[in-house]
N, C-alpha and C positions, 0 to 999 in steps of 0.2 A: 260425290262422284264426278260431278261436272268439273270441279276444280282440278281433280286428278287428270281427267282427259285433256283439259286445257294445258296443263303442265307437260304432259307427255307429247301432245301435238306440238307445242311450242319448242320443246327441246329437240324433237325429231326434225322439225322444220329448220331450226337454227343449225343443227348439225349438218344437214344436207346443203344448206346455203353456204356455210363456211367451207365445207369440203369442195363444193363446186367452184367457189372463188379461188381456193388454193390451186386447184388444177388449171384454172383458166388464167390466173395472174402470175403463176410461177414462171420464172425465167430459167429455162433449162438449156444451157449451152455447155455441156461437159467437154473438157479438153484433157489432154494427157496429164497436165499438172494437177488438175482437180481429182482425177481418177487414180493417181499414183499414191501409194502409202507414204506417210511422212516418217522419215527416219533421221531426225536431228540434222537435217540439212544435207545428209549424204545421199548418194544415189542408192536406191533399193538394191539389196544384195540378192534377194530372191523373191519369190511370190509371197505376199502377205496374206493371201487367201487360201491357207492350207486347211484341209478338212480337220475338224475336231473329232475326237473320239466321243461317242455317246456316253461313255462312262463319266466324263467330266460333268455333263449335264445331269446325269442320274444322281451324282453325289450332291450337286447344287440343289436339285429338287428335293432330295431327302433332307438336306440341311434346312431348307425353307419350310418343309412340311413339319419337321420336329420343332423348329423355332416357332412356328405358328401354334403348335400344340402347347408349348410352354406359355405363349401369350394367352391362349384360351383358358388354360388351367390356372393361371396366376391369381385370378380373383376367387378361386375355390374356397379358401378359408373363410372369406366373408360371406360367400353364398351358402355355406353350410348353416348359417344363422337365419336363413329365410324361413318362411312358413312351412315349406315342404322340403326338408333336407334329403328325403329319400329320392325325390324326383331329380334333384341336383346330382346326387350320387349316381343315379341310374344313367343320366346323360353323360356324366364324366366317364363312367366305366365303359359305356358304349363307345365313346370316342377313343379311349385308350385301347380297347379291344380291336376296333377296326384298324387303327394305325399299327398295332402289333401284328395283326394278321397280314397286313400289306407288307410289313417289313420281313416277316417270315417267308412270305411268298417270293419276294425279290431274292431273299437269301437262298432259298431252295432252288430257284430257277437259275442261279449263278449270275444274277445281275450285279452283284457286289464284288465279283472277282475281277482283279485287274489283269491277271495273265490268263490267257486261254490255252 
């Protein structure tokens, strides 16, 4: 337990010191050239900071979520050969049910509709 507290204290202290050094030593002198968007050497035609639709972020999050599900379920055939395959099957089923319920909820709330 003493080693764990030492590692936590060391990592917290190191994080605080490095963050403080970053704010203290950083040279911040923004000008119009640094703040303007780069468009292949041409002058910007419009504002590069247009608001995004939340739908794009929702689709990206859903993709990452189900991609993570595949990564978690990939070792399942090997995990079935463990001492307690019923426990493995239970956790896998629980994960799939929770993700399916979340997808159904988003679908029924209209979060996956592109046109309103």
